[in-house]
C-alpha positions as CSV (number, residue, x, y, z in Angstrom):
1,M,83.8,-93.0,19.9
2,H,85.5,-91.5,22.9
3,G,85.7,-87.7,22.8
4,P,88.0,-85.4,24.8
5,P,86.8,-84.4,28.3
6,V,85.3,-81.0,29.2
7,R,88.1,-79.0,30.6
8,A,86.4,-75.7,31.3
9,V,82.9,-74.2,31.7
10,R,82.1,-70.5,31.4
11,A,78.8,-68.7,32.0
12,R,77.6,-65.1,31.5
13,T,74.2,-63.5,32.0
14,Y,72.7,-60.5,30.2
15,V,69.6,-58.4,30.8
16,V,68.5,-56.7,27.6
17,P,65.7,-54.0,27.6
18,T,62.7,-54.6,25.4
19,T,62.4,-52.1,22.6
20,Y,60.1,-51.0,19.7
21,D,61.7,-49.4,16.7
22,G,64.9,-48.9,18.7
23,D,63.3,-47.2,21.7
24,P,62.8,-48.8,25.1
25,M,59.2,-50.0,25.6
26,P,57.6,-52.5,28.0
27,E,55.8,-55.5,26.6
28,S,52.9,-57.5,27.8
29,D,50.7,-60.5,26.9
30,G,47.5,-61.9,28.3
31,T,49.0,-62.8,31.7
32,A,52.4,-61.0,32.1
33,R,54.2,-57.7,31.7
34,W,58.0,-57.2,31.3
35,D,60.5,-54.6,30.2
36,S,63.6,-56.8,29.8
37,T,64.8,-60.2,28.7
38,G,67.3,-62.4,30.6
39,V,69.8,-64.6,28.7
40,L,72.3,-67.2,30.0
41,V,75.2,-67.8,27.7
42,V,77.5,-70.8,28.4
43,E,80.7,-72.1,26.8
44,V,82.3,-75.5,27.3
45,E,85.9,-76.2,26.3
46,A,87.0,-79.7,25.1
47,G,89.8,-80.8,22.9
48,G,90.8,-77.3,22.0
49,C,87.3,-76.4,20.8
50,T,84.7,-74.2,22.4
51,G,81.0,-75.1,22.3
52,L,78.4,-72.3,22.8
53,G,74.9,-72.6,24.3
54,Y,72.3,-70.2,25.6
55,A,68.9,-70.0,27.1
56,Y,66.3,-67.2,27.8
57,T,65.9,-67.3,31.5
58,S,66.6,-65.5,34.8
59,P,70.2,-64.5,35.6
60,A,69.8,-66.9,38.6
61,A,70.5,-69.7,36.2
62,L,74.2,-68.9,36.4
63,G,74.2,-70.1,40.0
64,V,72.9,-73.5,38.8
65,V,75.7,-73.8,36.3
66,R,78.4,-72.7,38.8
67,D,77.2,-74.6,41.9
68,V,75.9,-77.8,40.4
69,L,76.2,-78.5,36.7
70,A,79.7,-77.5,35.9
71,G,81.0,-80.0,38.3
72,V,79.0,-82.7,36.7
73,L,80.6,-82.2,33.4
74,L,84.1,-81.6,34.7
75,D,84.1,-84.7,36.9
76,D,82.8,-87.0,34.1
77,E,86.0,-87.3,31.9
78,D,86.0,-91.1,31.9
79,A,82.5,-91.6,30.5
80,G,82.9,-90.8,26.8
81,G,84.1,-87.2,27.1
82,V,82.2,-84.4,25.3
83,F,80.8,-86.8,22.7
84,A,78.7,-88.5,25.4
85,T,75.9,-85.9,25.1
86,Q,73.1,-88.3,26.2
87,R,75.0,-89.4,29.3
88,H,75.8,-85.8,30.2
89,F,72.1,-84.7,29.8
90,W,70.8,-87.3,32.1
91,S,73.6,-86.7,34.6
92,M,72.7,-83.1,34.7
93,A,69.0,-84.0,35.1
94,R,69.8,-86.1,38.1
95,A,71.9,-83.5,39.6
96,V,69.1,-80.9,39.8
97,R,66.5,-83.3,41.0
98,N,66.3,-82.0,44.5
99,M,66.2,-78.4,43.5
100,G,63.6,-79.1,40.9
101,W,64.3,-79.8,37.3
102,R,61.6,-77.6,35.8
103,G,62.2,-73.8,35.5
104,I,65.6,-72.1,36.0
105,A,67.4,-75.4,36.5
106,A,66.0,-76.7,33.2
107,S,67.2,-73.7,31.4
108,A,70.7,-74.2,32.7
109,V,70.7,-77.8,31.6
110,S,69.3,-76.7,28.2
111,A,72.1,-74.2,27.6
112,L,74.8,-76.7,28.5
113,D,73.3,-79.4,26.4
114,V,73.4,-77.1,23.4
115,A,77.0,-76.2,24.2
116,L,78.0,-79.8,24.4
117,H,76.4,-80.7,21.0
118,D,78.1,-77.6,19.5
119,A,81.5,-78.6,20.8
120,K,81.0,-82.1,19.5
121,A,80.1,-80.9,16.0
122,R,83.0,-78.5,16.0
123,L,85.5,-81.2,17.0
124,L,84.2,-83.4,14.2
125,G,84.4,-80.5,11.8
126,V,80.8,-80.6,10.7
127,S,77.7,-78.4,11.1
128,L,75.3,-79.3,13.9
129,L,72.7,-80.0,11.2
130,E,74.9,-82.5,9.6
131,L,75.7,-84.1,12.9
132,L,72.1,-84.5,13.8
133,G,71.0,-85.5,10.3
134,A,69.0,-83.0,8.2
135,S,65.3,-83.4,7.6
136,A,65.2,-80.2,5.6
137,D,67.6,-77.4,4.6
138,R,65.4,-74.7,5.9
139,V,62.3,-74.2,8.0
140,M,59.4,-71.7,7.8
141,A,59.4,-68.8,10.2
142,Y,56.5,-66.8,11.4
143,G,56.8,-63.3,12.8
144,S,55.8,-63.0,16.5
145,G,55.2,-59.9,18.5
146,G,52.0,-57.8,18.5
147,F,52.2,-57.3,22.2
148,T,49.2,-55.9,24.0
149,T,51.2,-52.8,25.0
150,Y,51.3,-51.8,21.3
151,T,49.0,-49.3,19.8
152,D,47.0,-50.4,16.8
153,T,49.4,-48.3,14.7
154,Q,52.4,-50.0,16.1
155,L,50.8,-53.5,15.6
156,R,50.0,-52.7,11.9
157,Q,53.6,-51.4,11.3
158,Q,55.2,-54.4,12.8
159,F,53.1,-56.9,10.9
160,A,53.2,-55.1,7.6
161,G,57.0,-55.0,7.9
162,W,57.1,-58.8,8.4
163,A,54.8,-59.3,5.4
164,E,57.2,-57.2,3.3
165,R,60.1,-59.3,4.4
166,G,58.4,-62.4,3.0
167,L,57.1,-64.0,6.3
168,R,53.9,-66.0,5.5
169,A,52.5,-66.0,9.0
170,V,52.5,-63.6,12.0
171,K,51.4,-64.0,15.7
172,M,50.0,-61.4,18.1
173,K,49.2,-61.4,21.8
174,V,45.6,-61.2,23.1
175,G,44.0,-61.5,26.5
176,T,44.9,-58.4,28.4
177,D,41.7,-56.6,27.4
178,S,39.1,-59.0,26.1
179,A,36.8,-56.2,25.0
180,A,39.6,-54.7,22.7
181,D,40.8,-58.1,21.4
182,P,38.4,-58.4,18.4
183,S,39.2,-55.0,17.0
184,R,43.0,-55.6,17.5
185,V,42.8,-58.8,15.6
186,R,40.9,-57.2,12.8
187,A,43.6,-54.4,12.6
188,A,46.2,-57.1,12.4
189,R,44.3,-58.8,9.5
190,D,44.0,-55.4,7.7
191,A,47.7,-54.9,8.0
192,I,48.8,-58.2,6.4
193,G,46.1,-58.8,3.9
194,A,44.3,-62.0,3.1
195,D,47.2,-64.2,2.0
196,I,49.2,-64.3,5.2
197,D,48.2,-66.6,8.1
198,L,47.3,-64.9,11.4
199,F,48.0,-66.5,14.7
200,V,46.9,-65.4,18.2
201,D,48.4,-66.2,21.5
202,A,46.4,-65.8,24.8
203,N,49.1,-67.2,27.1
204,G,46.3,-68.8,29.1
205,A,44.4,-65.6,29.8
206,Y,40.9,-66.8,28.9
207,D,38.6,-69.3,30.7
208,R,37.1,-72.0,28.7
209,K,33.9,-70.3,27.7
210,Q,35.6,-67.1,26.7
211,A,38.1,-69.0,24.7
212,L,35.4,-70.9,22.8
213,E,33.6,-67.6,22.0
214,F,36.8,-66.0,20.8
215,A,37.9,-68.9,18.8
216,E,34.7,-68.7,16.7
217,R,34.9,-64.9,16.5
218,F,38.5,-64.7,15.6
219,F,38.1,-67.2,12.8
220,A,34.9,-65.7,11.4
221,D,36.2,-62.0,11.6
222,A,39.8,-62.4,10.7
223,Q,40.4,-66.1,9.6
224,V,42.8,-66.8,12.6
225,S,44.2,-70.2,11.9
226,W,46.2,-70.7,15.1
227,F,45.1,-70.2,18.7
228,E,47.9,-70.7,21.2
229,E,47.2,-71.3,24.9
230,P,43.6,-70.2,24.7
231,V,43.4,-71.5,28.3
232,S,46.3,-72.4,30.6
233,S,48.5,-75.2,29.3
234,D,48.0,-76.7,32.8
235,D,44.3,-77.2,31.9
236,T,44.6,-80.1,29.5
237,D,40.9,-80.8,29.7
238,G,40.2,-77.2,28.6
239,L,42.7,-77.4,25.7
240,R,41.1,-80.7,24.6
241,L,37.7,-79.0,24.7
242,L,39.0,-76.2,22.5
243,R,40.7,-78.6,20.2
244,D,37.4,-80.5,19.7
245,R,35.1,-77.5,19.3
246,A,37.2,-74.7,17.6
247,P,36.5,-74.1,13.9
248,A,37.9,-76.8,11.7
249,G,40.4,-74.3,10.2
250,M,41.9,-73.3,13.5
251,R,44.8,-75.2,15.2
252,I,45.2,-75.2,19.0
253,A,48.9,-75.0,20.1
254,A,50.7,-75.3,23.4
255,G,53.8,-76.8,25.0
256,E,56.2,-73.8,25.4
257,Y,56.2,-74.5,29.1
258,G,57.3,-78.1,28.7
259,Y,60.5,-78.5,30.7
260,V,60.8,-82.2,31.0
261,P,59.8,-85.1,28.7
262,T,56.8,-85.9,30.8
263,D,55.3,-82.4,30.2
264,F,55.0,-83.2,26.5
265,R,53.7,-86.7,27.1
266,L,50.9,-85.4,29.3
267,L,49.7,-82.9,26.6
268,L,49.8,-85.5,23.9
269,E,48.1,-88.2,25.9
270,A,45.3,-85.7,26.8
271,G,44.8,-85.0,23.0
272,A,45.1,-81.4,24.1
273,V,46.9,-79.9,21.0
274,D,46.8,-79.9,17.2
275,V,50.4,-78.6,17.3
276,L,52.9,-79.3,20.1
277,Q,55.4,-76.5,20.9
278,A,58.8,-77.0,22.3
279,D,61.5,-74.6,23.4
280,A,65.0,-76.0,23.4
281,T,66.2,-73.3,25.8
282,R,63.7,-74.7,28.4
283,C,63.1,-78.3,27.5
284,G,66.7,-79.7,27.5
285,G,68.5,-78.2,24.6
286,V,69.2,-80.4,21.6
287,T,68.4,-83.6,23.5
288,G,65.1,-82.4,25.0
289,F,63.9,-80.8,21.7
290,R,64.6,-84.0,19.8
291,N,62.8,-86.0,22.5
292,A,59.7,-83.8,22.0
293,A,60.0,-84.4,18.2
294,E,60.0,-88.1,18.7
295,Q,56.9,-87.9,20.8
296,C,55.2,-86.0,18.0
297,I,56.2,-88.7,15.5
298,A,54.7,-91.3,17.8
299,R,51.4,-89.4,17.9
300,G,51.4,-88.2,14.3
301,L,51.4,-84.5,15.3
302,P,53.4,-81.5,14.0
303,L,56.0,-79.7,16.1
304,S,56.6,-75.9,16.4
305,A,59.8,-74.4,17.8
306,H,59.1,-71.7,20.3
307,T,61.2,-68.6,20.1
308,A,65.1,-68.6,20.0
309,P,65.1,-68.6,16.2
310,A,68.9,-68.6,15.7
311,L,69.1,-71.9,17.5
312,H,65.9,-73.5,16.3
313,A,66.6,-72.9,12.7
314,T,69.0,-75.8,13.0
315,L,67.1,-77.9,15.4
316,A,63.8,-77.7,13.6
317,A,65.5,-78.5,10.3
318,S,66.8,-81.7,11.9
319,V,63.5,-83.2,12.8
320,E,60.7,-84.4,10.5
321,P,57.6,-83.2,12.4
322,A,58.8,-79.5,12.6
323,V,56.5,-77.2,10.7
324,N,57.8,-73.7,11.8
325,V,60.0,-71.6,14.0
326,E,58.8,-68.6,16.0
327,Y,60.7,-65.5,14.8
328,F,60.1,-63.8,18.1
329,H,60.7,-60.0,18.0
330,D,62.8,-59.7,21.2
331,H,64.9,-62.8,20.5
332,A,65.7,-62.0,16.9
333,L,67.1,-58.6,18.1
334,I,69.1,-60.1,21.0
335,E,70.6,-62.9,18.9
336,S,71.8,-60.4,16.4
337,L,73.3,-58.4,19.2
338,L,75.0,-61.2,21.1
339,F,76.1,-63.5,18.3
340,D,77.6,-63.6,14.9
341,G,76.5,-66.2,12.4
342,V,72.8,-65.8,12.9
343,P,70.9,-67.8,10.2
344,E,69.5,-65.7,7.3
345,L,65.8,-65.2,6.7
346,I,65.2,-66.0,3.1
347,D,61.7,-66.2,1.4
348,G,60.1,-66.5,4.8
349,C,62.3,-69.3,6.0
350,L,65.3,-69.5,8.3
351,V,68.2,-71.2,6.5
352,P,71.0,-72.7,8.7
353,D,74.5,-72.1,7.3
354,T,76.0,-75.7,7.1
355,S,79.3,-74.3,5.8
356,R,80.1,-73.3,9.5
357,P,81.0,-75.8,12.1
358,G,78.6,-76.5,15.0
359,H,75.4,-74.4,15.0
360,G,77.4,-71.5,13.5
361,L,77.0,-69.0,16.3
362,V,79.9,-67.3,18.0
363,T,79.8,-64.6,20.6
364,S,80.0,-61.1,19.0
365,G,81.3,-59.0,22.0
366,R,78.6,-56.4,21.2
367,G,76.4,-57.0,24.3
368,E,78.8,-56.0,27.0
369,D,76.6,-53.1,28.2
370,Y,73.9,-55.6,29.2
371,L,76.3,-58.1,31.0
372,T,75.1,-58.7,34.5
373,S,77.3,-61.5,35.8
374,E,80.0,-63.9,34.6
375,W,81.9,-66.9,36.0
376,E,84.3,-69.5,34.7
377,S,85.8,-72.7,36.1
C-alpha cells in the first residue's frame, strides 16, 4: 500500500523544571543530578493528517531534525510515502551515521519514527494499538521516583500515594550515599507495606562487590525484587555476575541506554539481565522498541518499557514479552501538561484508548511557558 508523502515537518523543544508536590526541586540518582527535563516534540504532515512524536532528550535534538532528518523524509516521496515506516527508519539511521547514531541523534530518529507511525494509523482511521496488533488491552505500571534528593518523609509520601492509587510496584533511586541506602530502602518498604513490590535503581553507581552486598541486604531487609543497573550497563560481565549471584527472588534489569539494536543484542548475548529495558524515545521509536521486543522473544526474556508512560502504554500492549511500564514521576507530569489524551491509570495498569486514532495524544497548548525553540519546514 502506497501512502501519501510527508509534506511538512515541525519540531519544538521544551525544558520543564523538576518538581515535588508542585514546588521546584532538583532530583538526583546514584550518578547524576538535574533540575529540569528536556523534551523534543515533532509533527509530520501527510495526506491531510498530522502525526505526533516526542522524545526526552536535549533541545539540541531539534538541530538534528532540522538539518538532517527532515530532508530525509521530505525527499522520499516516491518510496511508499508515510506508510513506509521501516524504510524511513533505516534511511534516518543511515543519515546520522557520521554524526553518531547513539545519543541525541537517536532521540530525534525516535521521535520522528513515532510521528510517522501515528500519522499512518490516523490516515487508516485506526488506533496505533490496532495497527500494530494488540497483545493485551492494558499493561501493568509501576511508580518510579524516590530520588536521592528526597527526604525520608517525601519518599514515604510519594510511595504511599502510589500505593493508594492502586500501583502494585514502586521504584526508588539508590547509590548517592551508600551508607544511607539501607535505611532509605527500609523506609520505602514501611511506606508501601508487604504486598507491593519494591524495586531499586542504582544507575550504575556501585562497583561489583558493593552491588553484591546490597543485593543480599536489600532482599533480606526489604524484599527488594528488582535491582536495576546495580553496576554500569556497560559492564556486561558485572551484570552477569549479579544475575548469577543475586537472591533467587531478585531480578536484574538494564537496557534503558540501548540506542541501537546492537546494544540490546550485546546485553542479551552476555546473559546480563533477567529483564531487558527499552525506551522508545531513545531506541528508535515504534520500530526500535518492537525490535527490542523481538530480541526478547528470541531469548525467552521479559521486556520492560522505560519511562514515557503515555507512549509506552500503547507500545508495551502491542508486544508479547512486555511485563510493565515505568510510570516515571517527571514524565507523567510532563505528558499531562503537554498532551491531551494521556492513557488512564486503572487498577494499577495503563489502558490505551483505542477509540482514538493513532496513539491518541494531541498537543494541549499548555506548555508554552517551557518552550525553548521551534522550527518547521
